[in-house]
mmCIF file of the N, C-alpha and C atoms, coordinates in Angstrom:
data_MODEL
# 
_entry.id   MODEL 
# 
loop_
_atom_site.group_PDB 
_atom_site.id 
_atom_site.type_symbol 
_atom_site.label_atom_id 
_atom_site.label_alt_id 
_atom_site.label_comp_id 
_atom_site.label_asym_id 
_atom_site.label_entity_id 
_atom_site.label_seq_id 
_atom_site.pdbx_PDB_ins_code 
_atom_site.Cartn_x 
_atom_site.Cartn_y 
_atom_site.Cartn_z 
_atom_site.occupancy 
_atom_site.B_iso_or_equiv 
_atom_site.pdbx_formal_charge 
_atom_site.auth_seq_id 
_atom_site.auth_comp_id 
_atom_site.auth_asym_id 
_atom_site.auth_atom_id 
_atom_site.pdbx_PDB_model_num 
ATOM 1   N N  . MET A 1 1  ? 131.838 -2.849  -53.594 1.00 0.00 ? 1  MET A N  1 
ATOM 2   C CA . MET A 1 1  ? 131.501 -4.258  -53.657 1.00 0.00 ? 1  MET A CA 1 
ATOM 3   C C  . MET A 1 1  ? 132.462 -5.048  -52.779 1.00 0.00 ? 1  MET A C  1 
ATOM 4   N N  . PHE A 1 2  ? 131.987 -6.112  -52.217 1.00 0.00 ? 2  PHE A N  1 
ATOM 5   C CA . PHE A 1 2  ? 132.785 -6.975  -51.348 1.00 0.00 ? 2  PHE A CA 1 
ATOM 6   C C  . PHE A 1 2  ? 133.939 -7.593  -52.119 1.00 0.00 ? 2  PHE A C  1 
ATOM 7   N N  . LEU A 1 3  ? 135.152 -7.383  -51.685 1.00 0.00 ? 3  LEU A N  1 
ATOM 8   C CA . LEU A 1 3  ? 136.395 -7.899  -52.265 1.00 0.00 ? 3  LEU A CA 1 
ATOM 9   C C  . LEU A 1 3  ? 136.711 -7.355  -53.652 1.00 0.00 ? 3  LEU A C  1 
ATOM 10  N N  . GLY A 1 4  ? 136.164 -6.225  -54.015 1.00 0.00 ? 4  GLY A N  1 
ATOM 11  C CA . GLY A 1 4  ? 136.531 -5.577  -55.271 1.00 0.00 ? 4  GLY A CA 1 
ATOM 12  C C  . GLY A 1 4  ? 135.513 -5.763  -56.375 1.00 0.00 ? 4  GLY A C  1 
ATOM 13  N N  . GLU A 1 5  ? 135.690 -4.956  -57.402 1.00 0.00 ? 5  GLU A N  1 
ATOM 14  C CA . GLU A 1 5  ? 134.756 -4.970  -58.534 1.00 0.00 ? 5  GLU A CA 1 
ATOM 15  C C  . GLU A 1 5  ? 134.992 -6.149  -59.468 1.00 0.00 ? 5  GLU A C  1 
ATOM 16  N N  . ASP A 1 6  ? 136.180 -6.720  -59.469 1.00 0.00 ? 6  ASP A N  1 
ATOM 17  C CA . ASP A 1 6  ? 136.522 -7.793  -60.406 1.00 0.00 ? 6  ASP A CA 1 
ATOM 18  C C  . ASP A 1 6  ? 136.508 -9.173  -59.755 1.00 0.00 ? 6  ASP A C  1 
ATOM 19  N N  . LEU A 1 7  ? 135.731 -9.347  -58.725 1.00 0.00 ? 7  LEU A N  1 
ATOM 20  C CA . LEU A 1 7  ? 135.722 -10.614 -57.993 1.00 0.00 ? 7  LEU A CA 1 
ATOM 21  C C  . LEU A 1 7  ? 135.306 -11.774 -58.888 1.00 0.00 ? 7  LEU A C  1 
ATOM 22  N N  . LEU A 1 8  ? 134.277 -11.593 -59.695 1.00 0.00 ? 8  LEU A N  1 
ATOM 23  C CA . LEU A 1 8  ? 133.794 -12.680 -60.546 1.00 0.00 ? 8  LEU A CA 1 
ATOM 24  C C  . LEU A 1 8  ? 134.858 -13.093 -61.566 1.00 0.00 ? 8  LEU A C  1 
ATOM 25  N N  . ALA A 1 9  ? 135.533 -12.137 -62.157 1.00 0.00 ? 9  ALA A N  1 
ATOM 26  C CA . ALA A 1 9  ? 136.578 -12.459 -63.132 1.00 0.00 ? 9  ALA A CA 1 
ATOM 27  C C  . ALA A 1 9  ? 137.730 -13.212 -62.475 1.00 0.00 ? 9  ALA A C  1 
ATOM 28  N N  . TRP A 1 10 ? 138.111 -12.795 -61.267 1.00 0.00 ? 10 TRP A N  1 
ATOM 29  C CA . TRP A 1 10 ? 139.178 -13.504 -60.549 1.00 0.00 ? 10 TRP A CA 1 
ATOM 30  C C  . TRP A 1 10 ? 138.764 -14.922 -60.186 1.00 0.00 ? 10 TRP A C  1 
ATOM 31  N N  . MET A 1 11 ? 137.501 -15.101 -59.809 1.00 0.00 ? 11 MET A N  1 
ATOM 32  C CA . MET A 1 11 ? 137.022 -16.446 -59.460 1.00 0.00 ? 11 MET A CA 1 
ATOM 33  C C  . MET A 1 11 ? 136.964 -17.344 -60.694 1.00 0.00 ? 11 MET A C  1 
ATOM 34  N N  . VAL A 1 12 ? 136.526 -16.799 -61.830 1.00 0.00 ? 12 VAL A N  1 
ATOM 35  C CA . VAL A 1 12 ? 136.495 -17.588 -63.066 1.00 0.00 ? 12 VAL A CA 1 
ATOM 36  C C  . VAL A 1 12 ? 137.908 -17.951 -63.496 1.00 0.00 ? 12 VAL A C  1 
ATOM 37  N N  . LEU A 1 13 ? 138.841 -17.026 -63.330 1.00 0.00 ? 13 LEU A N  1 
ATOM 38  C CA . LEU A 1 13 ? 140.238 -17.314 -63.652 1.00 0.00 ? 13 LEU A CA 1 
ATOM 39  C C  . LEU A 1 13 ? 140.776 -18.439 -62.775 1.00 0.00 ? 13 LEU A C  1 
ATOM 40  N N  . ALA A 1 14 ? 140.502 -18.383 -61.491 1.00 0.00 ? 14 ALA A N  1 
ATOM 41  C CA . ALA A 1 14 ? 140.991 -19.412 -60.571 1.00 0.00 ? 14 ALA A CA 1 
ATOM 42  C C  . ALA A 1 14 ? 140.365 -20.771 -60.866 1.00 0.00 ? 14 ALA A C  1 
ATOM 43  N N  . LEU A 1 15 ? 139.058 -20.814 -61.051 1.00 0.00 ? 15 LEU A N  1 
ATOM 44  C CA . LEU A 1 15 ? 138.392 -22.087 -61.301 1.00 0.00 ? 15 LEU A CA 1 
ATOM 45  C C  . LEU A 1 15 ? 138.735 -22.653 -62.672 1.00 0.00 ? 15 LEU A C  1 
ATOM 46  N N  . GLY A 1 16 ? 138.785 -21.800 -63.686 1.00 0.00 ? 16 GLY A N  1 
ATOM 47  C CA . GLY A 1 16 ? 139.158 -22.265 -65.021 1.00 0.00 ? 16 GLY A CA 1 
ATOM 48  C C  . GLY A 1 16 ? 140.586 -22.770 -65.066 1.00 0.00 ? 16 GLY A C  1 
ATOM 49  N N  . GLY A 1 17 ? 141.486 -22.055 -64.415 1.00 0.00 ? 17 GLY A N  1 
ATOM 50  C CA . GLY A 1 17 ? 142.878 -22.504 -64.365 1.00 0.00 ? 17 GLY A CA 1 
ATOM 51  C C  . GLY A 1 17 ? 143.035 -23.817 -63.627 1.00 0.00 ? 17 GLY A C  1 
ATOM 52  N N  . ALA A 1 18 ? 142.324 -23.959 -62.523 1.00 0.00 ? 18 ALA A N  1 
ATOM 53  C CA . ALA A 1 18 ? 142.385 -25.211 -61.765 1.00 0.00 ? 18 ALA A CA 1 
ATOM 54  C C  . ALA A 1 18 ? 141.810 -26.369 -62.574 1.00 0.00 ? 18 ALA A C  1 
ATOM 55  N N  . LEU A 1 19 ? 140.742 -26.114 -63.294 1.00 0.00 ? 19 LEU A N  1 
ATOM 56  C CA . LEU A 1 19 ? 140.132 -27.151 -64.122 1.00 0.00 ? 19 LEU A CA 1 
ATOM 57  C C  . LEU A 1 19 ? 141.084 -27.590 -65.227 1.00 0.00 ? 19 LEU A C  1 
ATOM 58  N N  . ALA A 1 20 ? 141.701 -26.645 -65.901 1.00 0.00 ? 20 ALA A N  1 
ATOM 59  C CA . ALA A 1 20 ? 142.614 -26.976 -66.998 1.00 0.00 ? 20 ALA A CA 1 
ATOM 60  C C  . ALA A 1 20 ? 143.883 -27.663 -66.491 1.00 0.00 ? 20 ALA A C  1 
ATOM 61  N N  . VAL A 1 21 ? 144.512 -27.092 -65.488 1.00 0.00 ? 21 VAL A N  1 
ATOM 62  C CA . VAL A 1 21 ? 145.783 -27.638 -64.998 1.00 0.00 ? 21 VAL A CA 1 
ATOM 63  C C  . VAL A 1 21 ? 145.568 -28.988 -64.306 1.00 0.00 ? 21 VAL A C  1 
ATOM 64  N N  . GLY A 1 22 ? 144.515 -29.111 -63.529 1.00 0.00 ? 22 GLY A N  1 
ATOM 65  C CA . GLY A 1 22 ? 144.253 -30.376 -62.841 1.00 0.00 ? 22 GLY A CA 1 
ATOM 66  C C  . GLY A 1 22 ? 144.019 -31.519 -63.801 1.00 0.00 ? 22 GLY A C  1 
ATOM 67  N N  . ASN A 1 23 ? 143.243 -31.285 -64.841 1.00 0.00 ? 23 ASN A N  1 
ATOM 68  C CA . ASN A 1 23 ? 142.985 -32.338 -65.812 1.00 0.00 ? 23 ASN A CA 1 
ATOM 69  C C  . ASN A 1 23 ? 144.208 -32.632 -66.669 1.00 0.00 ? 23 ASN A C  1 
ATOM 70  N N  . LEU A 1 24 ? 144.981 -31.600 -66.993 1.00 0.00 ? 24 LEU A N  1 
ATOM 71  C CA . LEU A 1 24 ? 146.211 -31.817 -67.751 1.00 0.00 ? 24 LEU A CA 1 
ATOM 72  C C  . LEU A 1 24 ? 147.190 -32.679 -66.951 1.00 0.00 ? 24 LEU A C  1 
ATOM 73  N N  . LEU A 1 25 ? 147.312 -32.406 -65.671 1.00 0.00 ? 25 LEU A N  1 
ATOM 74  C CA . LEU A 1 25 ? 148.208 -33.210 -64.838 1.00 0.00 ? 25 LEU A CA 1 
ATOM 75  C C  . LEU A 1 25 ? 147.686 -34.630 -64.637 1.00 0.00 ? 25 LEU A C  1 
ATOM 76  N N  . ALA A 1 26 ? 146.367 -34.811 -64.657 1.00 0.00 ? 26 ALA A N  1 
ATOM 77  C CA . ALA A 1 26 ? 145.798 -36.152 -64.541 1.00 0.00 ? 26 ALA A CA 1 
ATOM 78  C C  . ALA A 1 26 ? 146.151 -37.002 -65.755 1.00 0.00 ? 26 ALA A C  1 
ATOM 79  N N  . VAL A 1 27 ? 146.273 -36.364 -66.918 1.00 0.00 ? 27 VAL A N  1 
ATOM 80  C CA . VAL A 1 27 ? 146.652 -37.098 -68.129 1.00 0.00 ? 27 VAL A CA 1 
ATOM 81  C C  . VAL A 1 27 ? 148.153 -37.335 -68.159 1.00 0.00 ? 27 VAL A C  1 
ATOM 82  N N  . LEU A 1 28 ? 148.929 -36.296 -67.835 1.00 0.00 ? 28 LEU A N  1 
ATOM 83  C CA . LEU A 1 28 ? 150.379 -36.404 -67.933 1.00 0.00 ? 28 LEU A CA 1 
ATOM 84  C C  . LEU A 1 28 ? 150.995 -37.277 -66.842 1.00 0.00 ? 28 LEU A C  1 
ATOM 85  N N  . ARG A 1 29 ? 150.429 -37.205 -65.650 1.00 0.00 ? 29 ARG A N  1 
ATOM 86  C CA . ARG A 1 29 ? 151.014 -37.936 -64.529 1.00 0.00 ? 29 ARG A CA 1 
ATOM 87  C C  . ARG A 1 29 ? 149.904 -38.551 -63.680 1.00 0.00 ? 29 ARG A C  1 
ATOM 88  N N  . PRO A 1 30 ? 149.371 -39.685 -64.126 1.00 0.00 ? 30 PRO A N  1 
ATOM 89  C CA . PRO A 1 30 ? 148.287 -40.309 -63.356 1.00 0.00 ? 30 PRO A CA 1 
ATOM 90  C C  . PRO A 1 30 ? 148.806 -40.847 -62.022 1.00 0.00 ? 30 PRO A C  1 
ATOM 91  N N  . PRO A 1 31 ? 147.912 -40.981 -61.062 1.00 0.00 ? 31 PRO A N  1 
ATOM 92  C CA . PRO A 1 31 ? 148.336 -41.520 -59.767 1.00 0.00 ? 31 PRO A CA 1 
ATOM 93  C C  . PRO A 1 31 ? 148.727 -42.987 -59.909 1.00 0.00 ? 31 PRO A C  1 
ATOM 94  N N  . PRO A 1 32 ? 149.495 -43.497 -58.958 1.00 0.00 ? 32 PRO A N  1 
ATOM 95  C CA . PRO A 1 32 ? 149.842 -44.921 -59.016 1.00 0.00 ? 32 PRO A CA 1 
ATOM 96  C C  . PRO A 1 32 ? 148.573 -45.765 -58.965 1.00 0.00 ? 32 PRO A C  1 
ATOM 97  N N  . SER A 1 33 ? 148.521 -46.792 -59.800 1.00 0.00 ? 33 SER A N  1 
ATOM 98  C CA . SER A 1 33 ? 147.290 -47.576 -59.913 1.00 0.00 ? 33 SER A CA 1 
ATOM 99  C C  . SER A 1 33 ? 147.185 -48.585 -58.776 1.00 0.00 ? 33 SER A C  1 
ATOM 100 N N  . VAL A 1 34 ? 146.097 -48.470 -58.058 1.00 0.00 ? 34 VAL A N  1 
ATOM 101 C CA . VAL A 1 34 ? 145.749 -49.437 -57.011 1.00 0.00 ? 34 VAL A CA 1 
ATOM 102 C C  . VAL A 1 34 ? 144.346 -49.897 -57.354 1.00 0.00 ? 34 VAL A C  1 
ATOM 103 N N  . HIS A 1 35 ? 144.181 -51.167 -57.613 1.00 0.00 ? 35 HIS A N  1 
ATOM 104 C CA . HIS A 1 35 ? 142.909 -51.669 -58.125 1.00 0.00 ? 35 HIS A CA 1 
ATOM 105 C C  . HIS A 1 35 ? 141.900 -51.992 -57.030 1.00 0.00 ? 35 HIS A C  1 
ATOM 106 N N  . ASP A 1 36 ? 142.244 -51.825 -55.769 1.00 0.00 ? 36 ASP A N  1 
ATOM 107 C CA . ASP A 1 36 ? 141.332 -52.177 -54.688 1.00 0.00 ? 36 ASP A CA 1 
ATOM 108 C C  . ASP A 1 36 ? 140.255 -51.130 -54.445 1.00 0.00 ? 36 ASP A C  1 
ATOM 109 N N  . ASP A 1 37 ? 140.511 -49.873 -54.755 1.00 0.00 ? 37 ASP A N  1 
ATOM 110 C CA . ASP A 1 37 ? 139.557 -48.819 -54.400 1.00 0.00 ? 37 ASP A CA 1 
ATOM 111 C C  . ASP A 1 37 ? 138.583 -48.467 -55.520 1.00 0.00 ? 37 ASP A C  1 
ATOM 112 N N  . GLY A 1 38 ? 138.667 -49.086 -56.669 1.00 0.00 ? 38 GLY A N  1 
ATOM 113 C CA . GLY A 1 38 ? 137.707 -48.850 -57.734 1.00 0.00 ? 38 GLY A CA 1 
ATOM 114 C C  . GLY A 1 38 ? 137.994 -47.647 -58.601 1.00 0.00 ? 38 GLY A C  1 
ATOM 115 N N  . ASP A 1 39 ? 139.119 -46.974 -58.416 1.00 0.00 ? 39 ASP A N  1 
ATOM 116 C CA . ASP A 1 39 ? 139.469 -45.823 -59.255 1.00 0.00 ? 39 ASP A CA 1 
ATOM 117 C C  . ASP A 1 39 ? 139.886 -46.291 -60.643 1.00 0.00 ? 39 ASP A C  1 
ATOM 118 N N  . LEU A 1 40 ? 139.779 -45.384 -61.605 1.00 0.00 ? 40 LEU A N  1 
ATOM 119 C CA . LEU A 1 40 ? 140.223 -45.696 -62.956 1.00 0.00 ? 40 LEU A CA 1 
ATOM 120 C C  . LEU A 1 40 ? 141.734 -45.758 -63.006 1.00 0.00 ? 40 LEU A C  1 
ATOM 121 N N  . GLU A 1 41 ? 142.245 -46.572 -63.916 1.00 0.00 ? 41 GLU A N  1 
ATOM 122 C CA . GLU A 1 41 ? 143.688 -46.695 -64.054 1.00 0.00 ? 41 GLU A CA 1 
ATOM 123 C C  . GLU A 1 41 ? 144.301 -45.438 -64.668 1.00 0.00 ? 41 GLU A C  1 
ATOM 124 N N  . LYS A 1 42 ? 143.598 -44.841 -65.636 1.00 0.00 ? 42 LYS A N  1 
ATOM 125 C CA . LYS A 1 42 ? 144.031 -43.578 -66.234 1.00 0.00 ? 42 LYS A CA 1 
ATOM 126 C C  . LYS A 1 42 ? 142.794 -42.746 -66.540 1.00 0.00 ? 42 LYS A C  1 
ATOM 127 N N  . ALA A 1 43 ? 142.990 -41.466 -66.740 1.00 0.00 ? 43 ALA A N  1 
ATOM 128 C CA . ALA A 1 43 ? 141.875 -40.550 -66.991 1.00 0.00 ? 43 ALA A CA 1 
ATOM 129 C C  . ALA A 1 43 ? 141.306 -40.783 -68.392 1.00 0.00 ? 43 ALA A C  1 
ATOM 130 N N  . PRO A 1 44 ? 139.978 -40.720 -68.539 1.00 0.00 ? 44 PRO A N  1 
ATOM 131 C CA . PRO A 1 44 ? 139.388 -40.838 -69.880 1.00 0.00 ? 44 PRO A CA 1 
ATOM 132 C C  . PRO A 1 44 ? 139.812 -39.652 -70.749 1.00 0.00 ? 44 PRO A C  1 
ATOM 133 N N  . ILE A 1 45 ? 140.369 -39.936 -71.905 1.00 0.00 ? 45 ILE A N  1 
ATOM 134 C CA . ILE A 1 45 ? 140.994 -38.903 -72.726 1.00 0.00 ? 45 ILE A CA 1 
ATOM 135 C C  . ILE A 1 45 ? 139.973 -37.898 -73.273 1.00 0.00 ? 45 ILE A C  1 
ATOM 136 N N  . ALA A 1 46 ? 138.833 -38.365 -73.764 1.00 0.00 ? 46 ALA A N  1 
ATOM 137 C CA . ALA A 1 46 ? 137.861 -37.447 -74.371 1.00 0.00 ? 46 ALA A CA 1 
ATOM 138 C C  . ALA A 1 46 ? 137.298 -36.474 -73.342 1.00 0.00 ? 46 ALA A C  1 
ATOM 139 N N  . ARG A 1 47 ? 136.864 -36.987 -72.208 1.00 0.00 ? 47 ARG A N  1 
ATOM 140 C CA . ARG A 1 47 ? 136.294 -36.126 -71.167 1.00 0.00 ? 47 ARG A CA 1 
ATOM 141 C C  . ARG A 1 47 ? 137.353 -35.193 -70.594 1.00 0.00 ? 47 ARG A C  1 
ATOM 142 N N  . THR A 1 48 ? 138.546 -35.713 -70.396 1.00 0.00 ? 48 THR A N  1 
ATOM 143 C CA . THR A 1 48 ? 139.619 -34.899 -69.847 1.00 0.00 ? 48 THR A CA 1 
ATOM 144 C C  . THR A 1 48 ? 140.018 -33.795 -70.825 1.00 0.00 ? 48 THR A C  1 
ATOM 145 N N  . GLY A 1 49 ? 140.085 -34.123 -72.102 1.00 0.00 ? 49 GLY A N  1 
ATOM 146 C CA . GLY A 1 49 ? 140.401 -33.112 -73.108 1.00 0.00 ? 49 GLY A CA 1 
ATOM 147 C C  . GLY A 1 49 ? 139.349 -32.015 -73.163 1.00 0.00 ? 49 GLY A C  1 
ATOM 148 N N  . LEU A 1 50 ? 138.079 -32.404 -73.058 1.00 0.00 ? 50 LEU A N  1 
ATOM 149 C CA . LEU A 1 50 ? 137.003 -31.416 -73.045 1.00 0.00 ? 50 LEU A CA 1 
ATOM 150 C C  . LEU A 1 50 ? 137.117 -30.495 -71.828 1.00 0.00 ? 50 LEU A C  1 
ATOM 151 N N  . MET A 1 51 ? 137.426 -31.046 -70.675 1.00 0.00 ? 51 MET A N  1 
ATOM 152 C CA . MET A 1 51 ? 137.565 -30.232 -69.464 1.00 0.00 ? 51 MET A CA 1 
ATOM 153 C C  . MET A 1 51 ? 138.772 -29.300 -69.559 1.00 0.00 ? 51 MET A C  1 
ATOM 154 N N  . ILE A 1 52 ? 139.849 -29.738 -70.209 1.00 0.00 ? 52 ILE A N  1 
ATOM 155 C CA . ILE A 1 52 ? 141.006 -28.870 -70.415 1.00 0.00 ? 52 ILE A CA 1 
ATOM 156 C C  . ILE A 1 52 ? 140.623 -27.694 -71.309 1.00 0.00 ? 52 ILE A C  1 
ATOM 157 N N  . VAL A 1 53 ? 139.871 -27.968 -72.377 1.00 0.00 ? 53 VAL A N  1 
ATOM 158 C CA . VAL A 1 53 ? 139.450 -26.909 -73.292 1.00 0.00 ? 53 VAL A CA 1 
ATOM 159 C C  . VAL A 1 53 ? 138.505 -25.928 -72.590 1.00 0.00 ? 53 VAL A C  1 
ATOM 160 N N  . VAL A 1 54 ? 137.539 -26.441 -71.831 1.00 0.00 ? 54 VAL A N  1 
ATOM 161 C CA . VAL A 1 54 ? 136.584 -25.575 -71.123 1.00 0.00 ? 54 VAL A CA 1 
ATOM 162 C C  . VAL A 1 54 ? 137.315 -24.703 -70.096 1.00 0.00 ? 54 VAL A C  1 
ATOM 163 N N  . GLY A 1 55 ? 138.227 -25.294 -69.335 1.00 0.00 ? 55 GLY A N  1 
ATOM 164 C CA . GLY A 1 55 ? 138.984 -24.526 -68.351 1.00 0.00 ? 55 GLY A CA 1 
ATOM 165 C C  . GLY A 1 55 ? 139.880 -23.478 -68.988 1.00 0.00 ? 55 GLY A C  1 
ATOM 166 N N  . SER A 1 56 ? 140.472 -23.820 -70.118 1.00 0.00 ? 56 SER A N  1 
ATOM 167 C CA . SER A 1 56 ? 141.336 -22.861 -70.814 1.00 0.00 ? 56 SER A CA 1 
ATOM 168 C C  . SER A 1 56 ? 140.533 -21.691 -71.368 1.00 0.00 ? 56 SER A C  1 
ATOM 169 N N  . ILE A 1 57 ? 139.361 -21.981 -71.941 1.00 0.00 ? 57 ILE A N  1 
ATOM 170 C CA . ILE A 1 57 ? 138.511 -20.913 -72.463 1.00 0.00 ? 57 ILE A CA 1 
ATOM 171 C C  . ILE A 1 57 ? 138.057 -19.992 -71.335 1.00 0.00 ? 57 ILE A C  1 
ATOM 172 N N  . ALA A 1 58 ? 137.656 -20.572 -70.209 1.00 0.00 ? 58 ALA A N  1 
ATOM 173 C CA . ALA A 1 58 ? 137.227 -19.759 -69.068 1.00 0.00 ? 58 ALA A CA 1 
ATOM 174 C C  . ALA A 1 58 ? 138.369 -18.886 -68.559 1.00 0.00 ? 58 ALA A C  1 
ATOM 175 N N  . SER A 1 59 ? 139.556 -19.442 -68.490 1.00 0.00 ? 59 SER A N  1 
ATOM 176 C CA . SER A 1 59 ? 140.720 -18.679 -68.021 1.00 0.00 ? 59 SER A CA 1 
ATOM 177 C C  . SER A 1 59 ? 141.070 -17.545 -68.974 1.00 0.00 ? 59 SER A C  1 
ATOM 178 N N  . LEU A 1 60 ? 141.069 -17.837 -70.259 1.00 0.00 ? 60 LEU A N  1 
ATOM 179 C CA . LEU A 1 60 ? 141.383 -16.790 -71.240 1.00 0.00 ? 60 LEU A CA 1 
ATOM 180 C C  . LEU A 1 60 ? 140.329 -15.689 -71.224 1.00 0.00 ? 60 LEU A C  1 
ATOM 181 N N  . TRP A 1 61 ? 139.083 -16.065 -71.078 1.00 0.00 ? 61 TRP A N  1 
ATOM 182 C CA . TRP A 1 61 ? 137.997 -15.084 -71.006 1.00 0.00 ? 61 TRP A CA 1 
ATOM 183 C C  . TRP A 1 61 ? 138.164 -14.187 -69.774 1.00 0.00 ? 61 TRP A C  1 
ATOM 184 N N  . ALA A 1 62 ? 138.521 -14.795 -68.646 1.00 0.00 ? 62 ALA A N  1 
ATOM 185 C CA . ALA A 1 62 ? 138.712 -14.024 -67.417 1.00 0.00 ? 62 ALA A CA 1 
ATOM 186 C C  . ALA A 1 62 ? 139.907 -13.083 -67.547 1.00 0.00 ? 62 ALA A C  1 
ATOM 187 N N  . ILE A 1 63 ? 140.992 -13.566 -68.157 1.00 0.00 ? 63 ILE A N  1 
ATOM 188 C CA . ILE A 1 63 ? 142.157 -12.697 -68.354 1.00 0.00 ? 63 ILE A CA 1 
ATOM 189 C C  . ILE A 1 63 ? 141.808 -11.520 -69.253 1.00 0.00 ? 63 ILE A C  1 
ATOM 190 N N  . ALA A 1 64 ? 141.060 -11.799 -70.328 1.00 0.00 ? 64 ALA A N  1 
ATOM 191 C CA . ALA A 1 64 ? 140.648 -10.719 -71.220 1.00 0.00 ? 64 ALA A CA 1 
ATOM 192 C C  . ALA A 1 64 ? 139.757 -9.717  -70.499 1.00 0.00 ? 64 ALA A C  1 
ATOM 193 N N  . SER A 1 65 ? 138.869 -10.200 -69.645 1.00 0.00 ? 65 SER A N  1 
ATOM 194 C CA . SER A 1 65 ? 137.993 -9.311  -68.888 1.00 0.00 ? 65 SER A CA 1 
ATOM 195 C C  . SER A 1 65 ? 138.783 -8.446  -67.907 1.00 0.00 ? 65 SER A C  1 
ATOM 196 N N  . LEU A 1 66 ? 139.771 -9.031  -67.269 1.00 0.00 ? 66 LEU A N  1 
ATOM 197 C CA . LEU A 1 66 ? 140.583 -8.275  -66.315 1.00 0.00 ? 66 LEU A CA 1 
ATOM 198 C C  . LEU A 1 66 ? 141.447 -7.234  -67.020 1.00 0.00 ? 66 LEU A C  1 
ATOM 199 N N  . LEU A 1 67 ? 141.975 -7.585  -68.170 1.00 0.00 ? 67 LEU A N  1 
ATOM 200 C CA . LEU A 1 67 ? 142.820 -6.636  -68.893 1.00 0.00 ? 67 LEU A CA 1 
ATOM 201 C C  . LEU A 1 67 ? 142.005 -5.514  -69.545 1.00 0.00 ? 67 LEU A C  1 
ATOM 202 N N  . ALA A 1 68 ? 140.781 -5.828  -69.931 1.00 0.00 ? 68 ALA A N  1 
ATOM 203 C CA . ALA A 1 68 ? 139.936 -4.813  -70.552 1.00 0.00 ? 68 ALA A CA 1 
ATOM 204 C C  . ALA A 1 68 ? 139.432 -3.784  -69.532 1.00 0.00 ? 68 ALA A C  1 
ATOM 205 N N  . GLY A 1 69 ? 139.426 -4.205  -68.288 1.00 0.00 ? 69 GLY A N  1 
ATOM 206 C CA . GLY A 1 69 ? 139.040 -3.240  -67.252 1.00 0.00 ? 69 GLY A CA 1 
ATOM 207 C C  . GLY A 1 69 ? 137.637 -3.399  -66.914 1.00 0.00 ? 69 GLY A C  1 
# 
């Protein structure tokens, strides 16, 4: 198979980790607020929390798949 047998698990791990870490950092350290460009001042907590949970579950599932072989 192209790039190995575990390509899908590695991709899910990368995307899930990026989703979880990116949203966590958006909550912990929001960008400086500039009101001219229409961006939100801070990340919506409910949606961001859901994305952190979804990314974490995907990452844990991928790690379990990689370790199981």
